[in-house]
N, CA and C atoms as a LAMMPS dump frame, in Angstrom:
ITEM: TIMESTEP
0
ITEM: NUMBER OF ATOMS
294
ITEM: BOX BOUNDS ff ff ff
-5.0000000000000000e+02 5.0000000000000000e+02
-5.0000000000000000e+02 5.0000000000000000e+02
-5.0000000000000000e+02 5.0000000000000000e+02
ITEM: ATOMS id mol type element x y z
1 1 1 N 20.255 -20.398 -2.298
2 1 2 C 20.417 -19.11 -1.626
3 1 3 C 19.043 -18.673 -1.111
4 2 1 N 18.987 -18.331 0.173
5 2 2 C 17.676 -17.942 0.739
6 2 3 C 17.32 -16.488 0.337
7 3 1 N 16.084 -16.202 0.524
8 3 2 C 15.607 -14.842 0.206
9 3 3 C 16.312 -13.811 1.09
10 4 1 N 16.526 -14.142 2.358
11 4 2 C 17.157 -13.233 3.311
12 4 3 C 18.572 -12.89 2.807
13 5 1 N 19.32 -13.817 2.276
14 5 2 C 20.681 -13.546 1.86
15 5 3 C 20.782 -12.722 0.58
16 6 1 N 19.617 -12.599 -0.146
17 6 2 C 19.573 -11.805 -1.326
18 6 3 C 19.246 -10.357 -1.077
19 7 1 N 18.787 -10.033 0.12
20 7 2 C 18.378 -8.68 0.456
21 7 3 C 19.608 -7.821 0.667
22 8 1 N 19.658 -6.709 -0.036
23 8 2 C 20.828 -5.813 0.118
24 8 3 C 20.473 -4.665 1.036
25 9 1 N 21.44 -3.85 1.394
26 9 2 C 21.179 -2.702 2.249
27 9 3 C 20.387 -1.657 1.493
28 10 1 N 20.321 -1.737 0.147
29 10 2 C 19.6 -0.761 -0.641
30 10 3 C 18.12 -1.161 -0.868
31 11 1 N 17.73 -2.315 -0.488
32 11 2 C 16.325 -2.742 -0.653
33 11 3 C 15.401 -1.954 0.224
34 12 1 N 14.196 -1.665 -0.301
35 12 2 C 13.233 -0.907 0.508
36 12 3 C 11.874 -1.408 0.218
37 13 1 N 10.941 -1.08 1.079
38 13 2 C 9.571 -1.443 0.977
39 13 3 C 8.771 -0.122 0.856
40 14 1 N 7.91 -0.008 -0.146
41 14 2 C 7.032 1.126 -0.249
42 14 3 C 5.767 0.861 0.535
43 15 1 N 5.36 1.794 1.382
44 15 2 C 4.17 1.658 2.228
45 15 3 C 3.178 2.666 1.9
46 16 1 N 1.931 2.258 1.806
47 16 2 C 0.797 3.111 1.502
48 16 3 C -0.227 2.953 2.578
49 17 1 N -0.605 4.056 3.236
50 17 2 C -1.671 4.032 4.278
51 17 3 C -2.827 4.808 3.705
52 18 1 N -3.992 4.117 3.526
53 18 2 C -5.119 4.718 2.863
54 18 3 C -6.28 4.76 3.89
55 19 1 N -6.911 5.907 3.953
56 19 2 C -8.114 6.057 4.724
57 19 3 C -9.234 6.315 3.772
58 20 1 N -10.288 5.563 3.89
59 20 2 C -11.404 5.689 2.95
60 20 3 C -12.726 5.545 3.645
61 21 1 N -13.742 6.069 2.977
62 21 2 C -15.116 5.853 3.433
63 21 3 C -15.387 4.338 3.43
64 22 1 N -16.141 3.846 4.401
65 22 2 C -16.445 2.403 4.467
66 22 3 C -17.408 2.044 3.341
67 23 1 N -16.833 1.778 2.177
68 23 2 C -17.646 1.415 0.981
69 23 3 C -17.246 -0.006 0.615
70 24 1 N -18.223 -0.819 0.231
71 24 2 C -17.926 -2.223 -0.099
72 24 3 C -16.906 -2.417 -1.197
73 25 1 N -16.763 -1.509 -2.135
74 25 2 C -15.886 -1.709 -3.285
75 25 3 C -14.525 -1.036 -3.176
76 26 1 N -14.295 -0.293 -2.125
77 26 2 C -13.063 0.487 -2.054
78 26 3 C -11.81 -0.362 -1.93
79 27 1 N -11.87 -1.464 -1.134
80 27 2 C -10.718 -2.329 -0.953
81 27 3 C -10.299 -2.933 -2.305
82 28 1 N -11.225 -3.417 -3.101
83 28 2 C -10.845 -4.004 -4.355
84 28 3 C -10.328 -2.969 -5.327
85 29 1 N -10.816 -1.731 -5.269
86 29 2 C -10.296 -0.669 -6.154
87 29 3 C -8.878 -0.309 -5.786
88 30 1 N -8.607 -0.336 -4.483
89 30 2 C -7.174 -0.021 -4.087
90 30 3 C -6.258 -1.119 -4.559
91 31 1 N -6.603 -2.352 -4.302
92 31 2 C -5.71 -3.482 -4.702
93 31 3 C -5.597 -3.508 -6.256
94 32 1 N -6.624 -3.145 -6.921
95 32 2 C -6.644 -3.172 -8.371
96 32 3 C -5.556 -2.313 -8.982
97 33 1 N -5.252 -1.172 -8.366
98 33 2 C -4.203 -0.278 -8.899
99 33 3 C -2.841 -0.983 -8.951
100 34 1 N -2.603 -1.887 -8.03
101 34 2 C -1.352 -2.646 -8.054
102 34 3 C -1.44 -3.746 -9.117
103 35 1 N -2.582 -4.421 -9.171
104 35 2 C -2.777 -5.542 -10.116
105 35 3 C -2.645 -5.073 -11.557
106 36 1 N -3.178 -3.883 -11.885
107 36 2 C -3.116 -3.311 -13.207
108 36 3 C -1.67 -3.076 -13.648
109 37 1 N -0.783 -2.918 -12.674
110 37 2 C 0.657 -2.712 -12.994
111 37 3 C 1.447 -3.984 -12.871
112 38 1 N 0.761 -5.12 -12.666
113 38 2 C 1.468 -6.381 -12.538
114 38 3 C 2.22 -6.531 -11.24
115 39 1 N 1.817 -5.816 -10.204
116 39 2 C 2.518 -5.846 -8.906
117 39 3 C 1.708 -6.635 -7.907
118 40 1 N 2.41 -7.454 -7.082
119 40 2 C 1.802 -8.173 -6.021
120 40 3 C 2.291 -7.647 -4.696
121 41 1 N 1.448 -6.99 -3.903
122 41 2 C 1.903 -6.457 -2.596
123 41 3 C 2.361 -7.623 -1.666
124 42 1 N 3.4 -7.287 -0.862
125 42 2 C 3.86 -8.215 0.126
126 42 3 C 2.933 -8.316 1.314
127 43 1 N 2.166 -7.26 1.483
128 43 2 C 1.237 -7.217 2.624
129 43 3 C 0.057 -6.283 2.328
130 44 1 N -1.136 -6.736 2.63
131 44 2 C -2.326 -5.939 2.562
132 44 3 C -3.143 -6.16 3.864
133 45 1 N -3.415 -5.086 4.515
134 45 2 C -4.158 -5.207 5.792
135 45 3 C -5.266 -4.12 5.816
136 46 1 N -6.509 -4.503 6.112
137 46 2 C -7.611 -3.536 6.136
138 46 3 C -8.393 -3.751 7.412
139 47 1 N -8.896 -2.677 7.993
140 47 2 C -9.737 -2.756 9.145
141 47 3 C -10.759 -1.616 9.115
142 48 1 N -11.944 -1.913 9.64
143 48 2 C -13.005 -0.965 9.755
144 48 3 C -12.949 -0.308 11.106
145 49 1 N -13.053 1.005 11.132
146 49 2 C -13.009 1.786 12.387
147 49 3 C -14.153 2.719 12.475
148 50 1 N -14.551 3.097 13.651
149 50 2 C -15.56 4.117 13.888
150 50 3 C -16.982 3.521 13.956
151 51 1 N -17.945 4.41 14.271
152 51 2 C -19.324 4.045 14.384
153 51 3 C -19.894 3.825 12.991
154 52 1 N -21.019 3.09 12.927
155 52 2 C -21.631 2.776 11.693
156 52 3 C -21.85 3.984 10.743
157 53 1 N -22.388 5.011 11.246
158 53 2 C -22.679 6.195 10.428
159 53 3 C -21.466 6.964 9.916
160 54 1 N -20.364 6.861 10.625
161 54 2 C -19.126 7.555 10.158
162 54 3 C -17.927 6.62 10.154
163 55 1 N -18.13 5.399 9.752
164 55 2 C -17.089 4.381 9.727
165 55 3 C -16.067 4.747 8.646
166 56 1 N -14.808 4.33 8.878
167 56 2 C -13.766 4.475 7.847
168 56 3 C -13.109 3.126 7.676
169 57 1 N -12.543 2.93 6.54
170 57 2 C -11.773 1.778 6.225
171 57 3 C -10.35 2.181 6.13
172 58 1 N -9.461 1.571 6.969
173 58 2 C -8.049 1.862 6.97
174 58 3 C -7.338 0.709 6.25
175 59 1 N -6.605 1.01 5.168
176 59 2 C -5.93 0.023 4.374
177 59 3 C -4.456 0.3 4.385
178 60 1 N -3.683 -0.693 4.679
179 60 2 C -2.232 -0.636 4.661
180 60 3 C -1.71 -1.614 3.598
181 61 1 N -0.922 -1.055 2.603
182 61 2 C -0.379 -1.894 1.51
183 61 3 C 1.107 -1.688 1.575
184 62 1 N 1.906 -2.784 1.479
185 62 2 C 3.327 -2.755 1.443
186 62 3 C 3.777 -3.514 0.234
187 63 1 N 4.777 -3.037 -0.499
188 63 2 C 5.33 -3.721 -1.614
189 63 3 C 6.804 -3.508 -1.747
190 64 1 N 7.561 -4.58 -1.978
191 64 2 C 8.997 -4.545 -2.095
192 64 3 C 9.428 -4.014 -3.466
193 65 1 N 10.582 -3.307 -3.446
194 65 2 C 11.302 -2.96 -4.679
195 65 3 C 10.599 -1.985 -5.637
196 66 1 N 9.731 -1.186 -5.134
197 66 2 C 9.012 -0.212 -5.953
198 66 3 C 9.766 1.08 -6.019
199 67 1 N 10.135 1.542 -7.254
200 67 2 C 10.859 2.799 -7.333
201 67 3 C 10.016 4.013 -6.911
202 68 1 N 10.684 5.099 -6.638
203 68 2 C 10.009 6.29 -6.099
204 68 3 C 8.985 6.831 -7.073
205 69 1 N 9.262 6.913 -8.325
206 69 2 C 8.344 7.464 -9.337
207 69 3 C 7.075 6.633 -9.376
208 70 1 N 7.214 5.332 -9.492
209 70 2 C 6.06 4.494 -9.577
210 70 3 C 5.235 4.522 -8.283
211 71 1 N 5.879 4.607 -7.156
212 71 2 C 5.164 4.699 -5.861
213 71 3 C 4.344 5.986 -5.836
214 72 1 N 4.96 7.03 -6.315
215 72 2 C 4.228 8.367 -6.289
216 72 3 C 3.067 8.361 -7.267
217 73 1 N 3.234 7.752 -8.461
218 73 2 C 2.137 7.619 -9.396
219 73 3 C 0.978 6.785 -8.814
220 74 1 N 1.324 5.695 -8.125
221 74 2 C 0.278 4.904 -7.488
222 74 3 C -0.419 5.687 -6.395
223 75 1 N 0.316 6.416 -5.565
224 75 2 C -0.274 7.247 -4.537
225 75 3 C -1.211 8.287 -5.121
226 76 1 N -0.802 8.877 -6.242
227 76 2 C -1.694 9.888 -6.89
228 76 3 C -2.978 9.187 -7.451
229 77 1 N -2.808 8.036 -7.956
230 77 2 C -3.989 7.274 -8.46
231 77 3 C -4.919 6.854 -7.36
232 78 1 N -4.344 6.484 -6.174
233 78 2 C -5.172 6.176 -5.038
234 78 3 C -5.974 7.36 -4.557
235 79 1 N -5.374 8.521 -4.615
236 79 2 C -6.059 9.744 -4.184
237 79 3 C -7.229 10.128 -5.093
238 80 1 N -7.21 9.55 -6.288
239 80 2 C -8.279 9.858 -7.28
240 80 3 C -9.539 8.998 -7.071
241 81 1 N -9.403 7.93 -6.274
242 81 2 C -10.551 7.078 -5.972
243 81 3 C -11.555 7.84 -5.147
244 82 1 N -12.786 7.885 -5.57
245 82 2 C -13.806 8.735 -4.946
246 82 3 C -13.928 8.497 -3.427
247 83 1 N -13.934 7.285 -2.968
248 83 2 C -14.141 7.004 -1.568
249 83 3 C -12.898 7.285 -0.675
250 84 1 N -11.745 7.461 -1.294
251 84 2 C -10.504 7.656 -0.538
252 84 3 C -10.422 9.064 -0.01
253 85 1 N -10.181 9.188 1.317
254 85 2 C -10.079 10.457 1.977
255 85 3 C -8.631 10.956 2.101
256 86 1 N -7.713 9.986 2.328
257 86 2 C -6.279 10.354 2.558
258 86 3 C -5.403 9.226 2.217
259 87 1 N -4.226 9.564 1.652
260 87 2 C -3.183 8.596 1.342
261 87 3 C -1.854 9.099 1.846
262 88 1 N -1.233 8.32 2.71
263 88 2 C 0.101 8.637 3.228
264 88 3 C 1.076 7.568 2.66
265 89 1 N 2.269 7.997 2.334
266 89 2 C 3.261 7.115 1.815
267 89 3 C 4.548 7.175 2.681
268 90 1 N 5.256 6.06 2.698
269 90 2 C 6.503 5.966 3.441
270 90 3 C 7.34 4.875 2.787
271 91 1 N 8.636 4.887 3.12
272 91 2 C 9.534 3.808 2.685
273 91 3 C 10.254 3.328 3.898
274 92 1 N 10.438 2.013 3.913
275 92 2 C 11.298 1.441 5.013
276 92 3 C 12.378 0.643 4.344
277 93 1 N 13.547 0.737 4.892
278 93 2 C 14.689 0.024 4.378
279 93 3 C 14.808 -1.319 5.078
280 94 1 N 15.197 -2.298 4.266
281 94 2 C 15.392 -3.63 4.787
282 94 3 C 16.837 -3.772 5.211
283 95 1 N 17.058 -4.398 6.339
284 95 2 C 18.424 -4.555 6.876
285 95 3 C 19.132 -5.614 6.033
286 96 1 N 20.454 -5.433 5.928
287 96 2 C 21.261 -6.418 5.208
288 96 3 C 21.336 -7.739 5.985
289 97 1 N 21.179 -8.849 5.323
290 97 2 C 21.248 -10.119 6.008
291 97 3 C 22.686 -10.417 6.402
292 98 1 N 22.851 -11.132 7.491
293 98 2 C 24.193 -11.475 8.019
294 98 3 C 24.754 -12.658 7.244
């Protein structure tokens, strides 16, 4: 059975959009919050934006099957990281496989 055929209409992906000061350790601290919970993100994308003196690091993390309470606790923990300026969360539903 393929992974696609196991996806139900109730499956969803938790998405975290993090904006942080361009600090060398912030990316590892963000990913560590998932690792400490035994979670492996399905996607992690980071990019540096802005001029050198006011650069920001934009980090997008997506993870399948995360319940709402856990997602909210992780978002709150992300907001506690000193270099993090903003955390936005969203959920996207996965379409049912044909």
